[in-house]
C-alpha positions as a Python dict, from the first residue, in 0.01 Angstrom:
ca = {
    (1, 'M'): (0, 0, 0),
    (2, 'H'): (-312, 187, -128),
    (3, 'H'): (-78, 457, -56),
    (4, 'L'): (235, 265, -37),
    (5, 'G'): (258, 245, -398),
    (6, 'A'): (164, 601, -471),
    (7, 'A'): (434, 658, -217),
    (8, 'I'): (698, 495, -426),
    (9, 'A'): (530, 598, -760),
    (10, 'L'): (557, 999, -615),
    (11, 'A'): (827, 936, -404),
    (12, 'L'): (506, 1000, -173),
    (13, 'A'): (330, 1304, -176),
    (14, 'S'): (434, 1507, 140),
    (15, 'A'): (471, 1393, 511),
    (16, 'V'): (490, 1550, 845),
    (17, 'Q'): (791, 1626, 976),
    (18, 'L'): (717, 1449, 1358),
    (19, 'A'): (899, 1604, 1664),
    (20, 'A'): (927, 1208, 1799),
    (21, 'C'): (1060, 943, 1562),
    (22, 'S'): (906, 616, 1633),
    (23, 'S'): (1107, 309, 1611),
    (24, 'R'): (782, 124, 1545),
    (25, 'V'): (539, 119, 1338),
    (26, 'T'): (244, 24, 1545),
    (27, 'T'): (149, -173, 1869),
    (28, 'L'): (-117, -364, 1738),
    (29, 'D'): (-60, -744, 1727),
    (30, 'P'): (166, -874, 1427),
    (31, 'D'): (-11, -1205, 1361),
    (32, 'K'): (-374, -1060, 1327),
    (33, 'T'): (-484, -1020, 968),
    (34, 'L'): (-577, -665, 902),
    (35, 'S'): (-957, -811, 812),
    (36, 'S'): (-960, -923, 1174),
    (37, 'L'): (-886, -620, 1318),
    (38, 'S'): (-1216, -384, 1395),
    (39, 'V'): (-1315, -95, 1210),
    (40, 'E'): (-1124, 168, 1484),
    (41, 'E'): (-822, -71, 1517),
    (42, 'R'): (-775, -55, 1120),
    (43, 'R'): (-815, 320, 1133),
    (44, 'Q'): (-520, 278, 1402),
    (45, 'Y'): (-272, 101, 1232),
    (46, 'C'): (-322, 358, 904),
    (47, 'E'): (-235, 657, 1141),
    (48, 'D'): (35, 487, 1284),
    (49, 'Q'): (162, 369, 984),
    (50, 'F'): (155, 726, 826),
    (51, 'Q'): (295, 846, 1204),
    (52, 'Y'): (606, 625, 1145),
    (53, 'L'): (618, 701, 771),
    (54, 'S'): (609, 1043, 847),
    (55, 'S'): (898, 1055, 1122),
    (56, 'R'): (1125, 838, 907),
    (57, 'V'): (1059, 1053, 591),
    (58, 'P'): (981, 1354, 652),
    (59, 'G'): (820, 1621, 429),
    (60, 'S'): (1163, 1761, 352),
    (61, 'A'): (1314, 1428, 260),
    (62, 'L'): (974, 1361, 4),
    (63, 'Q'): (1047, 1708, -134),
    (64, 'K'): (1398, 1606, -232),
    (65, 'I'): (1322, 1274, -356),
    (66, 'H'): (1047, 1459, -593),
    (67, 'C'): (1289, 1748, -665),
    (68, 'A'): (1567, 1486, -758),
    (69, 'N'): (1333, 1324, -1004),
    (70, 'T'): (1247, 1609, -1141),
    (71, 'A'): (1571, 1771, -1210),
    (72, 'G'): (1731, 1432, -1270),
    (73, 'A'): (1548, 1424, -1574),
    (74, 'I'): (1779, 1673, -1760),
    (75, 'G'): (1943, 1506, -1976),
    (76, 'T'): (2303, 1580, -2164),
    (77, 'G'): (2117, 1574, -2517),
    (78, 'D'): (2415, 1441, -2746),
    (79, 'G'): (2621, 1416, -2459),
    (80, 'S'): (2854, 1706, -2535),
    (81, 'D'): (2775, 1935, -2240),
    (82, 'T'): (2770, 1765, -1944),
    (83, 'A'): (2896, 2074, -1783),
    (84, 'R'): (2576, 2279, -1910),
    (85, 'A'): (2355, 2028, -1835),
    (86, 'R'): (2452, 1967, -1443),
    (87, 'S'): (2436, 2382, -1408),
    (88, 'A'): (2068, 2325, -1524),
    (89, 'C'): (2004, 2019, -1321),
    (90, 'Q'): (2134, 2210, -1041),
    (91, 'Q'): (1908, 2512, -1094),
    (92, 'A'): (1589, 2274, -1146),
    (93, 'Y'): (1662, 2130, -831),
    (94, 'Q'): (1678, 2449, -635),
    (95, 'A'): (1411, 2598, -762),
    (96, 'C'): (1190, 2306, -715),
    (97, 'L'): (1329, 2292, -376),
    (98, 'S'): (1259, 2717, -274),
    (99, 'V'): (848, 2564, -317),
    (100, 'P'): (697, 2463, 15),
    (101, 'A'): (659, 2141, 70),
    (102, 'Q'): (296, 2007, 72),
    (103, 'E'): (121, 1951, 431),
    (104, 'P'): (46, 1573, 388),
    (105, 'Q'): (-287, 1460, 439),
    (106, 'S'): (-357, 1117, 626),
    (107, 'S'): (-613, 901, 383),
    (108, 'C'): (-714, 709, 679),
    (109, 'E'): (-1077, 768, 650),
    (110, 'T'): (-1101, 529, 339),
    (111, 'F'): (-872, 256, 482),
    (112, 'P'): (-1064, 45, 733),
    (113, 'A'): (-1324, -18, 429),
    (114, 'E'): (-1052, -96, 194),
    (115, 'A'): (-866, -329, 464),
    (116, 'Q'): (-1144, -513, 534),
    (117, 'D'): (-1142, -800, 335),
    (118, 'C'): (-748, -782, 347),
    (119, 'P'): (-597, -1141, 484),
    (120, 'A'): (-244, -991, 494),
    (121, 'R'): (-110, -995, 886),
    (122, 'V'): (-21, -681, 1014),
    (123, 'G'): (339, -770, 1073),
    (124, 'E'): (350, -859, 678),
    (125, 'A'): (234, -445, 613),
    (126, 'T'): (447, -371, 893),
    (127, 'K'): (759, -501, 700),
    (128, 'C'): (616, -347, 375),
    (129, 'T'): (563, -26, 570),
    (130, 'E'): (947, -31, 719),
    (131, 'A'): (1082, -136, 365),
    (132, 'Q'): (902, 150, 195),
    (133, 'A'): (1052, 410, 465),
    (134, 'D'): (1430, 218, 428),
    (135, 'A'): (1369, 298, 49),
    (136, 'L'): (1308, 661, 81),
    (137, 'A'): (1514, 723, 308),
    (138, 'K'): (1815, 629, 128),
    (139, 'Q'): (1667, 802, -211),
    (140, 'A'): (1664, 1109, 28),
    (141, 'S'): (1976, 1054, 117),
    (142, 'R'): (2119, 1048, -238),
    (143, 'A'): (1895, 1356, -335),
    (144, 'D'): (2159, 1654, -332),
    (145, 'D'): (2417, 1436, -546),
    (146, 'V'): (2100, 1369, -863),
    (147, 'C'): (2320, 1634, -1072),
    (148, 'K'): (2687, 1523, -1048),
    (149, 'D'): (2501, 1206, -1182),
    (150, 'V'): (2339, 1421, -1519),
    (151, 'G'): (2477, 1180, -1786),
    (152, 'R'): (2478, 859, -1623),
    (153, 'Q'): (2122, 799, -1599),
    (154, 'A'): (2181, 407, -1620),
    (155, 'Q'): (2367, 437, -1287),
    (156, 'R'): (2103, 653, -1108),
    (157, 'E'): (1833, 435, -1208),
    (158, 'Q'): (2014, 111, -1089),
    (159, 'A'): (2083, 293, -748),
    (160, 'Q'): (1659, 338, -744),
    (161, 'G'): (1591, 26, -857),
    (162, 'Q'): (1824, -123, -566),
    (163, 'D'): (1652, 81, -338),
    (164, 'R'): (1300, -21, -415),
    (165, 'S'): (1384, -379, -461),
    (166, 'A'): (1378, -442, -114),
    (167, 'A'): (1047, -258, -34),
    (168, 'I'): (874, -434, -364),
    (169, 'Q'): (1022, -767, -236),
    (170, 'D'): (880, -688, 144),
    (171, 'C'): (556, -567, -22),
    (172, 'A'): (484, -827, -297),
    (173, 'R'): (256, -1078, -61),
    (174, 'V'): (93, -798, 79),
    (175, 'Q'): (-16, -614, -261),
    (176, 'L'): (-135, -977, -397),
    (177, 'L'): (-312, -1013, -108),
    (178, 'C'): (-451, -629, -104),
    (179, 'P'): (-441, -481, -408),
    (180, 'K'): (-704, -189, -292),
    (181, 'L'): (-413, -83, -62),
    (182, 'F'): (-180, 19, -327),
    (183, 'S'): (-425, 184, -568),
    (184, 'E'): (-347, 565, -642),
    (185, 'P'): (-490, 765, -358),
    (186, 'A'): (-709, 1097, -433),
    (187, 'T'): (-505, 1293, -172),
    (188, 'G'): (-128, 1166, -289),
    (189, 'T'): (-55, 1015, 86),
    (190, 'A'): (112, 675, 173),
    (191, 'R'): (-38, 392, 375),
    (192, 'P'): (-33, 62, 381),
}
Protein backbone atom coordinates (compact mmCIF):
# COMPACT_ATOMS: atom_id res chain seq x y z
CA MET A 1 0.00 0.00 0.00
CA HIS A 2 2.43 2.63 1.13
CA HIS A 3 4.43 0.55 -1.06
CA LEU A 4 1.74 -1.20 -2.99
CA GLY A 5 0.93 2.05 -4.75
CA ALA A 6 4.59 2.43 -5.50
CA ALA A 7 4.66 -1.15 -6.67
CA ILE A 8 2.25 -0.42 -9.45
CA ALA A 9 3.55 3.07 -10.20
CA LEU A 10 7.11 1.84 -10.53
CA ALA A 11 6.11 -1.66 -11.50
CA LEU A 12 7.64 -2.07 -8.10
CA ALA A 13 11.23 -1.40 -7.39
CA SER A 14 12.88 -4.82 -7.33
CA ALA A 15 11.99 -7.81 -5.24
CA VAL A 16 14.04 -10.72 -3.99
CA GLN A 17 13.41 -14.02 -5.68
CA LEU A 18 12.82 -16.46 -2.90
CA ALA A 19 13.63 -20.12 -3.24
CA ALA A 20 10.27 -21.27 -1.96
CA CYS A 21 7.07 -19.76 -3.27
CA SER A 22 4.37 -19.10 -0.76
CA SER A 23 0.75 -19.54 -1.70
CA ARG A 24 -0.42 -17.58 1.32
CA VAL A 25 0.38 -14.01 2.23
CA THR A 26 0.28 -14.38 6.00
CA THR A 27 -0.79 -16.64 8.83
CA LEU A 28 -2.25 -13.75 10.83
CA ASP A 29 -5.99 -13.75 11.53
CA PRO A 30 -7.70 -12.26 8.44
CA ASP A 31 -10.51 -10.78 10.54
CA LYS A 32 -8.24 -8.66 12.72
CA THR A 33 -7.72 -5.05 11.76
CA LEU A 34 -4.20 -3.88 11.06
CA SER A 35 -4.55 -1.36 13.89
CA SER A 36 -5.49 -4.12 16.38
CA LEU A 37 -2.29 -6.04 15.67
CA SER A 38 0.64 -5.56 17.99
CA VAL A 39 3.68 -3.71 16.67
CA GLU A 40 5.45 -7.03 16.14
CA GLU A 41 2.42 -8.53 14.35
CA ARG A 42 2.24 -5.50 12.03
CA ARG A 43 5.94 -5.88 11.27
CA GLN A 44 5.37 -9.62 10.69
CA TYR A 45 2.48 -8.85 8.33
CA CYS A 46 4.68 -6.46 6.37
CA GLU A 47 7.50 -8.99 6.12
CA ASP A 48 5.04 -11.76 5.17
CA GLN A 49 3.59 -9.55 2.43
CA PHE A 50 7.06 -8.58 1.19
CA GLN A 51 8.10 -12.24 0.99
CA TYR A 52 4.85 -13.19 -0.76
CA LEU A 53 5.22 -10.48 -3.39
CA SER A 54 8.87 -11.34 -3.83
CA SER A 55 8.07 -15.00 -4.42
CA ARG A 56 5.20 -14.27 -6.82
CA VAL A 57 6.95 -11.48 -8.72
CA PRO A 58 10.72 -11.93 -8.49
CA GLY A 59 13.19 -9.13 -9.16
CA SER A 60 13.79 -10.35 -12.70
CA ALA A 61 10.07 -10.03 -13.49
CA LEU A 62 9.94 -6.54 -11.99
CA GLN A 63 12.94 -5.57 -14.08
CA LYS A 64 11.17 -6.88 -17.21
CA ILE A 65 8.13 -4.74 -16.38
CA HIS A 66 10.28 -1.66 -15.85
CA CYS A 67 12.25 -2.27 -19.04
CA ALA A 68 9.10 -2.93 -21.06
CA ASN A 69 7.58 0.34 -19.85
CA THR A 70 10.77 2.21 -20.71
CA ALA A 71 11.26 0.61 -24.13
CA GLY A 72 7.55 0.73 -24.92
CA ALA A 73 7.63 4.51 -24.69
CA ILE A 74 9.49 4.53 -28.00
CA GLY A 75 6.96 5.52 -30.59
CA THR A 76 6.83 5.42 -34.35
CA GLY A 77 6.72 9.18 -34.68
CA ASP A 78 4.56 9.76 -37.72
CA GLY A 79 3.96 6.01 -37.99
CA SER A 80 5.90 5.66 -41.22
CA ASP A 81 8.74 3.42 -40.00
CA THR A 82 7.36 0.82 -37.63
CA ALA A 83 10.18 -1.64 -38.32
CA ARG A 84 12.80 0.90 -37.28
CA ALA A 85 10.84 1.83 -34.18
CA ARG A 86 10.51 -1.86 -33.22
CA SER A 87 14.25 -2.32 -33.64
CA ALA A 88 14.98 0.72 -31.46
CA CYS A 89 12.49 -0.55 -28.90
CA GLN A 90 14.12 -3.99 -28.80
CA GLN A 91 17.58 -2.45 -28.40
CA ALA A 92 16.35 -0.29 -25.53
CA TYR A 93 14.62 -3.27 -23.90
CA GLN A 94 17.72 -5.49 -24.14
CA ALA A 95 20.01 -2.71 -22.89
CA CYS A 96 17.74 -2.17 -19.91
CA LEU A 97 17.65 -5.88 -19.12
CA SER A 98 21.44 -6.03 -19.23
CA VAL A 99 21.64 -3.76 -16.18
CA PRO A 100 21.63 -5.85 -13.00
CA ALA A 101 18.36 -5.64 -11.09
CA GLN A 102 18.47 -3.73 -7.83
CA GLU A 103 18.19 -5.76 -4.68
CA PRO A 104 14.99 -4.89 -2.89
CA GLN A 105 14.87 -3.43 0.54
CA SER A 106 12.04 -4.21 2.89
CA SER A 107 10.63 -0.99 4.24
CA CYS A 108 8.89 -2.68 7.12
CA GLU A 109 10.56 -0.56 9.78
CA THR A 110 7.98 2.22 9.33
CA PHE A 111 4.98 0.00 8.59
CA PRO A 112 3.94 -0.68 12.22
CA ALA A 113 3.56 3.04 12.93
CA GLU A 114 1.88 3.77 9.59
CA ALA A 115 -0.64 0.96 10.10
CA GLN A 116 -1.32 1.89 13.72
CA ASP A 117 -4.57 3.72 12.88
CA CYS A 118 -5.54 1.54 9.91
CA PRO A 119 -9.01 0.00 10.35
CA ALA A 120 -8.66 -2.30 7.31
CA ARG A 121 -8.72 -5.99 8.07
CA VAL A 122 -5.74 -8.23 7.44
CA GLY A 123 -7.89 -10.20 4.98
CA GLU A 124 -8.65 -7.05 2.97
CA ALA A 125 -4.99 -6.06 2.84
CA THR A 126 -4.10 -9.62 1.86
CA LYS A 127 -6.62 -9.62 -0.99
CA CYS A 128 -5.07 -6.36 -2.21
CA THR A 129 -1.58 -7.87 -2.10
CA GLU A 130 -2.73 -10.95 -4.01
CA ALA A 131 -4.45 -8.84 -6.69
CA GLN A 132 -1.36 -6.69 -7.13
CA ALA A 133 0.86 -9.76 -7.44
CA ASP A 134 -1.51 -11.17 -10.08
CA ALA A 135 -1.47 -7.90 -12.04
CA LEU A 136 2.30 -7.64 -11.94
CA ALA A 137 2.74 -11.28 -12.96
CA LYS A 138 0.50 -10.68 -16.00
CA GLN A 139 2.48 -7.58 -16.96
CA ALA A 140 5.75 -9.49 -16.64
CA SER A 141 4.43 -12.32 -18.81
CA ARG A 142 3.81 -9.85 -21.64
CA ALA A 143 6.98 -7.79 -21.20
CA ASP A 144 9.04 -9.62 -23.84
CA ASP A 145 6.40 -8.75 -26.45
CA VAL A 146 6.40 -5.01 -25.79
CA CYS A 147 8.27 -4.16 -28.98
CA LYS A 148 5.85 -6.12 -31.13
CA ASP A 149 3.24 -3.61 -30.01
CA VAL A 150 5.17 -0.50 -31.07
CA GLY A 151 2.69 1.72 -32.81
CA ARG A 152 -0.17 0.18 -30.88
CA GLN A 153 0.15 2.18 -27.68
CA ALA A 154 -3.61 2.20 -27.03
CA GLN A 155 -3.79 -1.61 -27.11
CA ARG A 156 -0.84 -1.97 -24.72
CA GLU A 157 -2.31 0.59 -22.33
CA GLN A 158 -5.67 -1.19 -22.43
CA ALA A 159 -4.04 -4.51 -21.49
CA GLN A 160 -2.12 -2.86 -18.64
CA GLY A 161 -5.32 -1.17 -17.48
CA GLN A 162 -7.12 -4.51 -17.37
CA ASP A 163 -4.27 -5.98 -15.33
CA ARG A 164 -4.49 -3.14 -12.83
CA SER A 165 -8.29 -2.96 -12.60
CA ALA A 166 -8.61 -5.99 -10.30
CA ALA A 167 -5.80 -4.69 -8.10
CA ILE A 168 -7.37 -1.25 -7.95
CA GLN A 169 -10.75 -2.73 -7.12
CA ASP A 170 -9.35 -5.04 -4.45
CA CYS A 171 -7.23 -2.26 -2.95
CA ALA A 172 -9.74 0.61 -3.06
CA ARG A 173 -11.19 0.10 0.42
CA VAL A 174 -7.78 -0.45 2.02
CA GLN A 175 -6.41 2.63 0.29
CA LEU A 176 -9.40 4.69 1.44
CA LEU A 177 -9.11 3.49 5.03
CA CYS A 178 -5.31 3.57 5.21
CA PRO A 179 -3.91 6.21 2.81
CA LYS A 180 -0.54 6.35 4.64
CA LEU A 181 0.15 2.82 3.44
CA PHE A 182 -0.10 3.89 -0.20
CA SER A 183 2.17 6.93 -0.18
CA GLU A 184 5.42 6.73 -2.16
CA PRO A 185 8.10 4.97 -0.11
CA ALA A 186 11.59 6.33 0.21
CA THR A 187 13.08 2.94 -0.65
CA GLY A 188 10.81 2.11 -3.55
CA THR A 189 9.68 -1.20 -2.13
CA ALA A 190 6.18 -2.52 -1.86
CA ARG A 191 4.05 -3.57 1.05
CA PRO A 192 0.44 -3.20 2.18
